[in-house]
PyMOL commands that place a pseudoatom at each C-alpha (Angstrom):
pseudoatom trace, name=CA, resn=VAL, resi=1, chain=A, elem=C, hetatm=0, pos=[0.000, 0.000, 0.000]
pseudoatom trace, name=CA, resn=GLN, resi=2, chain=A, elem=C, hetatm=0, pos=[1.245, 3.439, -0.900]
pseudoatom trace, name=CA, resn=LEU, resi=3, chain=A, elem=C, hetatm=0, pos=[-0.246, 6.692, 0.341]
pseudoatom trace, name=CA, resn=GLN, resi=4, chain=A, elem=C, hetatm=0, pos=[-0.008, 10.028, -1.463]
pseudoatom trace, name=CA, resn=ALA, resi=5, chain=A, elem=C, hetatm=0, pos=[-0.882, 13.035, 0.663]
pseudoatom trace, name=CA, resn=SER, resi=6, chain=A, elem=C, hetatm=0, pos=[-1.536, 16.539, -0.615]
pseudoatom trace, name=CA, resn=GLY, resi=7, chain=A, elem=C, hetatm=0, pos=[-3.356, 19.756, 0.192]
pseudoatom trace, name=CA, resn=GLY, resi=8, chain=A, elem=C, hetatm=0, pos=[-1.105, 21.501, 2.672]
pseudoatom trace, name=CA, resn=GLY, resi=9, chain=A, elem=C, hetatm=0, pos=[-0.168, 25.143, 2.391]
pseudoatom trace, name=CA, resn=LEU, resi=10, chain=A, elem=C, hetatm=0, pos=[-0.027, 28.536, 4.032]
pseudoatom trace, name=CA, resn=VAL, resi=11, chain=A, elem=C, hetatm=0, pos=[-3.243, 30.014, 5.386]
pseudoatom trace, name=CA, resn=GLN, resi=12, chain=A, elem=C, hetatm=0, pos=[-4.199, 32.809, 7.750]
pseudoatom trace, name=CA, resn=THR, resi=13, chain=A, elem=C, hetatm=0, pos=[-5.776, 32.241, 11.149]
pseudoatom trace, name=CA, resn=GLY, resi=14, chain=A, elem=C, hetatm=0, pos=[-9.414, 31.327, 10.702]
pseudoatom trace, name=CA, resn=GLY, resi=15, chain=A, elem=C, hetatm=0, pos=[-8.870, 29.940, 7.235]
pseudoatom trace, name=CA, resn=SER, resi=16, chain=A, elem=C, hetatm=0, pos=[-9.486, 26.466, 5.855]
pseudoatom trace, name=CA, resn=LEU, resi=17, chain=A, elem=C, hetatm=0, pos=[-7.554, 23.734, 4.117]
pseudoatom trace, name=CA, resn=ARG, resi=18, chain=A, elem=C, hetatm=0, pos=[-8.505, 20.284, 2.848]
pseudoatom trace, name=CA, resn=LEU, resi=19, chain=A, elem=C, hetatm=0, pos=[-5.941, 17.516, 2.964]
pseudoatom trace, name=CA, resn=SER, resi=20, chain=A, elem=C, hetatm=0, pos=[-6.261, 14.484, 0.720]
pseudoatom trace, name=CA, resn=CYS, resi=21, chain=A, elem=C, hetatm=0, pos=[-4.606, 11.091, 0.960]
pseudoatom trace, name=CA, resn=VAL, resi=22, chain=A, elem=C, hetatm=0, pos=[-4.922, 8.767, -2.011]
pseudoatom trace, name=CA, resn=PRO, resi=23, chain=A, elem=C, hetatm=0, pos=[-4.152, 5.113, -1.388]
pseudoatom trace, name=CA, resn=SER, resi=24, chain=A, elem=C, hetatm=0, pos=[-2.829, 2.764, -4.067]
pseudoatom trace, name=CA, resn=GLY, resi=25, chain=A, elem=C, hetatm=0, pos=[-1.792, -0.871, -4.204]
pseudoatom trace, name=CA, resn=ASP, resi=26, chain=A, elem=C, hetatm=0, pos=[-3.761, -3.362, -2.085]
pseudoatom trace, name=CA, resn=ILE, resi=27, chain=A, elem=C, hetatm=0, pos=[-6.296, -0.714, -1.065]
pseudoatom trace, name=CA, resn=LEU, resi=28, chain=A, elem=C, hetatm=0, pos=[-9.049, -3.203, -0.193]
pseudoatom trace, name=CA, resn=SER, resi=29, chain=A, elem=C, hetatm=0, pos=[-6.859, -4.433, 2.661]
pseudoatom trace, name=CA, resn=ILE, resi=30, chain=A, elem=C, hetatm=0, pos=[-7.096, -1.027, 4.343]
pseudoatom trace, name=CA, resn=LYS, resi=31, chain=A, elem=C, hetatm=0, pos=[-9.546, -0.949, 7.245]
pseudoatom trace, name=CA, resn=SER, resi=32, chain=A, elem=C, hetatm=0, pos=[-8.459, 2.244, 8.974]
pseudoatom trace, name=CA, resn=MET, resi=33, chain=A, elem=C, hetatm=0, pos=[-7.011, 5.526, 7.779]
pseudoatom trace, name=CA, resn=GLY, resi=34, chain=A, elem=C, hetatm=0, pos=[-6.021, 8.636, 9.609]
pseudoatom trace, name=CA, resn=TRP, resi=35, chain=A, elem=C, hetatm=0, pos=[-3.997, 11.790, 9.917]
pseudoatom trace, name=CA, resn=TYR, resi=36, chain=A, elem=C, hetatm=0, pos=[-1.191, 12.583, 12.308]
pseudoatom trace, name=CA, resn=ARG, resi=37, chain=A, elem=C, hetatm=0, pos=[0.743, 15.794, 12.719]
pseudoatom trace, name=CA, resn=GLN, resi=38, chain=A, elem=C, hetatm=0, pos=[4.126, 16.754, 14.061]
pseudoatom trace, name=CA, resn=ALA, resi=39, chain=A, elem=C, hetatm=0, pos=[5.210, 20.262, 14.929]
pseudoatom trace, name=CA, resn=PRO, resi=40, chain=A, elem=C, hetatm=0, pos=[8.892, 21.132, 15.461]
pseudoatom trace, name=CA, resn=GLY, resi=41, chain=A, elem=C, hetatm=0, pos=[10.076, 19.890, 18.830]
pseudoatom trace, name=CA, resn=ASN, resi=42, chain=A, elem=C, hetatm=0, pos=[6.868, 17.935, 19.439]
pseudoatom trace, name=CA, resn=GLN, resi=43, chain=A, elem=C, hetatm=0, pos=[5.957, 14.293, 19.204]
pseudoatom trace, name=CA, resn=ARG, resi=44, chain=A, elem=C, hetatm=0, pos=[3.771, 13.068, 16.392]
pseudoatom trace, name=CA, resn=GLU, resi=45, chain=A, elem=C, hetatm=0, pos=[0.128, 13.130, 17.475]
pseudoatom trace, name=CA, resn=LEU, resi=46, chain=A, elem=C, hetatm=0, pos=[-3.000, 11.551, 16.088]
pseudoatom trace, name=CA, resn=VAL, resi=47, chain=A, elem=C, hetatm=0, pos=[-5.362, 14.190, 14.706]
pseudoatom trace, name=CA, resn=ALA, resi=48, chain=A, elem=C, hetatm=0, pos=[-8.180, 12.075, 13.292]
pseudoatom trace, name=CA, resn=SER, resi=49, chain=A, elem=C, hetatm=0, pos=[-8.865, 8.544, 12.145]
pseudoatom trace, name=CA, resn=ILE, resi=50, chain=A, elem=C, hetatm=0, pos=[-11.711, 6.660, 10.547]
pseudoatom trace, name=CA, resn=THR, resi=51, chain=A, elem=C, hetatm=0, pos=[-12.877, 3.100, 9.988]
pseudoatom trace, name=CA, resn=LYS, resi=52, chain=A, elem=C, hetatm=0, pos=[-16.042, 1.830, 8.338]
pseudoatom trace, name=CA, resn=SER, resi=53, chain=A, elem=C, hetatm=0, pos=[-18.030, 2.402, 11.524]
pseudoatom trace, name=CA, resn=LYS, resi=54, chain=A, elem=C, hetatm=0, pos=[-16.049, 4.698, 13.822]
pseudoatom trace, name=CA, resn=GLU, resi=55, chain=A, elem=C, hetatm=0, pos=[-14.176, 7.962, 13.961]
pseudoatom trace, name=CA, resn=ARG, resi=56, chain=A, elem=C, hetatm=0, pos=[-11.684, 9.356, 16.408]
pseudoatom trace, name=CA, resn=MET, resi=57, chain=A, elem=C, hetatm=0, pos=[-10.761, 13.018, 16.731]
pseudoatom trace, name=CA, resn=ALA, resi=58, chain=A, elem=C, hetatm=0, pos=[-8.193, 14.755, 18.908]
pseudoatom trace, name=CA, resn=LYS, resi=59, chain=A, elem=C, hetatm=0, pos=[-9.855, 17.034, 21.448]
pseudoatom trace, name=CA, resn=SER, resi=60, chain=A, elem=C, hetatm=0, pos=[-7.960, 20.010, 20.086]
pseudoatom trace, name=CA, resn=VAL, resi=61, chain=A, elem=C, hetatm=0, pos=[-9.651, 19.736, 16.683]
pseudoatom trace, name=CA, resn=VAL, resi=62, chain=A, elem=C, hetatm=0, pos=[-13.193, 18.693, 17.594]
pseudoatom trace, name=CA, resn=GLY, resi=63, chain=A, elem=C, hetatm=0, pos=[-15.665, 21.063, 15.995]
pseudoatom trace, name=CA, resn=ARG, resi=64, chain=A, elem=C, hetatm=0, pos=[-13.091, 22.399, 13.549]
pseudoatom trace, name=CA, resn=PHE, resi=65, chain=A, elem=C, hetatm=0, pos=[-11.768, 19.388, 11.623]
pseudoatom trace, name=CA, resn=THR, resi=66, chain=A, elem=C, hetatm=0, pos=[-13.708, 16.675, 9.824]
pseudoatom trace, name=CA, resn=ILE, resi=67, chain=A, elem=C, hetatm=0, pos=[-12.364, 13.386, 8.519]
pseudoatom trace, name=CA, resn=SER, resi=68, chain=A, elem=C, hetatm=0, pos=[-14.153, 11.554, 5.743]
pseudoatom trace, name=CA, resn=ARG, resi=69, chain=A, elem=C, hetatm=0, pos=[-13.807, 8.592, 3.445]
pseudoatom trace, name=CA, resn=ASP, resi=70, chain=A, elem=C, hetatm=0, pos=[-16.634, 7.584, 1.120]
pseudoatom trace, name=CA, resn=ASN, resi=71, chain=A, elem=C, hetatm=0, pos=[-15.841, 3.893, 0.651]
pseudoatom trace, name=CA, resn=ALA, resi=72, chain=A, elem=C, hetatm=0, pos=[-13.098, 1.286, 0.808]
pseudoatom trace, name=CA, resn=GLU, resi=73, chain=A, elem=C, hetatm=0, pos=[-11.530, 2.494, -2.417]
pseudoatom trace, name=CA, resn=SER, resi=74, chain=A, elem=C, hetatm=0, pos=[-11.731, 6.219, -1.721]
pseudoatom trace, name=CA, resn=PRO, resi=75, chain=A, elem=C, hetatm=0, pos=[-9.141, 8.691, -0.555]
pseudoatom trace, name=CA, resn=VAL, resi=76, chain=A, elem=C, hetatm=0, pos=[-9.363, 9.976, 2.984]
pseudoatom trace, name=CA, resn=TYR, resi=77, chain=A, elem=C, hetatm=0, pos=[-9.889, 13.684, 3.486]
pseudoatom trace, name=CA, resn=LEU, resi=78, chain=A, elem=C, hetatm=0, pos=[-9.242, 16.014, 6.375]
pseudoatom trace, name=CA, resn=GLN, resi=79, chain=A, elem=C, hetatm=0, pos=[-11.278, 19.212, 6.175]
pseudoatom trace, name=CA, resn=MET, resi=80, chain=A, elem=C, hetatm=0, pos=[-9.690, 21.765, 8.459]
pseudoatom trace, name=CA, resn=ASN, resi=81, chain=A, elem=C, hetatm=0, pos=[-11.671, 24.889, 9.329]
pseudoatom trace, name=CA, resn=SER, resi=82, chain=A, elem=C, hetatm=0, pos=[-11.066, 27.733, 11.766]
pseudoatom trace, name=CA, resn=LEU, resi=83, chain=A, elem=C, hetatm=0, pos=[-7.354, 27.042, 11.634]
pseudoatom trace, name=CA, resn=LYS, resi=84, chain=A, elem=C, hetatm=0, pos=[-5.142, 28.335, 14.411]
pseudoatom trace, name=CA, resn=PRO, resi=85, chain=A, elem=C, hetatm=0, pos=[-1.387, 28.958, 14.530]
pseudoatom trace, name=CA, resn=GLU, resi=86, chain=A, elem=C, hetatm=0, pos=[-1.056, 25.949, 16.840]
pseudoatom trace, name=CA, resn=ASP, resi=87, chain=A, elem=C, hetatm=0, pos=[-2.304, 23.748, 13.993]
pseudoatom trace, name=CA, resn=THR, resi=88, chain=A, elem=C, hetatm=0, pos=[0.945, 24.459, 12.158]
pseudoatom trace, name=CA, resn=ALA, resi=89, chain=A, elem=C, hetatm=0, pos=[2.724, 21.154, 11.598]
pseudoatom trace, name=CA, resn=VAL, resi=90, chain=A, elem=C, hetatm=0, pos=[3.653, 18.549, 9.056]
pseudoatom trace, name=CA, resn=TYR, resi=91, chain=A, elem=C, hetatm=0, pos=[0.596, 16.368, 8.533]
pseudoatom trace, name=CA, resn=TYR, resi=92, chain=A, elem=C, hetatm=0, pos=[1.022, 12.674, 7.734]
pseudoatom trace, name=CA, resn=CYS, resi=93, chain=A, elem=C, hetatm=0, pos=[-1.488, 10.214, 6.349]
pseudoatom trace, name=CA, resn=ALA, resi=94, chain=A, elem=C, hetatm=0, pos=[-1.502, 6.671, 7.715]
pseudoatom trace, name=CA, resn=ALA, resi=95, chain=A, elem=C, hetatm=0, pos=[-3.372, 3.441, 7.061]
pseudoatom trace, name=CA, resn=GLN, resi=96, chain=A, elem=C, hetatm=0, pos=[-3.803, 0.080, 8.743]
pseudoatom trace, name=CA, resn=PRO, resi=97, chain=A, elem=C, hetatm=0, pos=[-5.147, -3.345, 7.637]
pseudoatom trace, name=CA, resn=SER, resi=98, chain=A, elem=C, hetatm=0, pos=[-7.213, -3.598, 10.820]
pseudoatom trace, name=CA, resn=ASP, resi=99, chain=A, elem=C, hetatm=0, pos=[-9.909, -1.616, 12.612]
pseudoatom trace, name=CA, resn=ARG, resi=100, chain=A, elem=C, hetatm=0, pos=[-7.524, 0.105, 15.000]
pseudoatom trace, name=CA, resn=LEU, resi=101, chain=A, elem=C, hetatm=0, pos=[-8.211, 3.800, 15.312]
pseudoatom trace, name=CA, resn=ASP, resi=102, chain=A, elem=C, hetatm=0, pos=[-4.497, 4.552, 15.542]
pseudoatom trace, name=CA, resn=PRO, resi=103, chain=A, elem=C, hetatm=0, pos=[-3.367, 3.441, 12.070]
pseudoatom trace, name=CA, resn=SER, resi=104, chain=A, elem=C, hetatm=0, pos=[0.359, 3.063, 11.687]
pseudoatom trace, name=CA, resn=THR, resi=105, chain=A, elem=C, hetatm=0, pos=[1.230, 0.259, 9.249]
pseudoatom trace, name=CA, resn=TYR, resi=106, chain=A, elem=C, hetatm=0, pos=[1.525, 2.413, 6.148]
pseudoatom trace, name=CA, resn=TRP, resi=107, chain=A, elem=C, hetatm=0, pos=[2.615, 6.039, 5.952]
pseudoatom trace, name=CA, resn=GLY, resi=108, chain=A, elem=C, hetatm=0, pos=[2.475, 8.716, 3.337]
pseudoatom trace, name=CA, resn=GLN, resi=109, chain=A, elem=C, hetatm=0, pos=[4.866, 11.579, 2.943]
pseudoatom trace, name=CA, resn=GLY, resi=110, chain=A, elem=C, hetatm=0, pos=[4.125, 14.630, 5.027]
pseudoatom trace, name=CA, resn=THR, resi=111, chain=A, elem=C, hetatm=0, pos=[2.403, 17.749, 3.837]
pseudoatom trace, name=CA, resn=GLN, resi=112, chain=A, elem=C, hetatm=0, pos=[3.189, 21.059, 5.506]
pseudoatom trace, name=CA, resn=VAL, resi=113, chain=A, elem=C, hetatm=0, pos=[0.395, 23.139, 7.003]
pseudoatom trace, name=CA, resn=THR, resi=114, chain=A, elem=C, hetatm=0, pos=[1.334, 26.624, 8.147]
pseudoatom trace, name=CA, resn=VAL, resi=115, chain=A, elem=C, hetatm=0, pos=[-1.167, 28.939, 9.823]
pseudoatom trace, name=CA, resn=SER, resi=116, chain=A, elem=C, hetatm=0, pos=[-0.074, 32.539, 10.132]
pseudoatom trace, name=CA, resn=SER, resi=117, chain=A, elem=C, hetatm=0, pos=[-1.303, 34.781, 12.938]
for i in range(1, 117): cmd.bond("trace and resi %d" % i, "trace and resi %d" % (i + 1))
show_as sticks, trace
zoom trace
């Protein structure tokens, strides 16, 4: 499985971005997908994840971010609204061939999100 992430960029506080992660290869084996982020000097943290029946969101993004995936062959999206400077980080897409809500088997390249104040 390969994951191709895109959609990062520079945005002002209060703005929006939509990240996309397109899986390829044995995509039907994927049961869970998600997004992590890592800011300089910080550990990588789980932002949001999704399986066929469940979602998990970090408390810091509830009400602002939405994760979605239409079906087992679809990309996973992270819609980020009301962005804050503390959302600045490299965002990574991940996938897992199980229903764990902390996917970590496969990783995409990072995409930089920068929120200016």
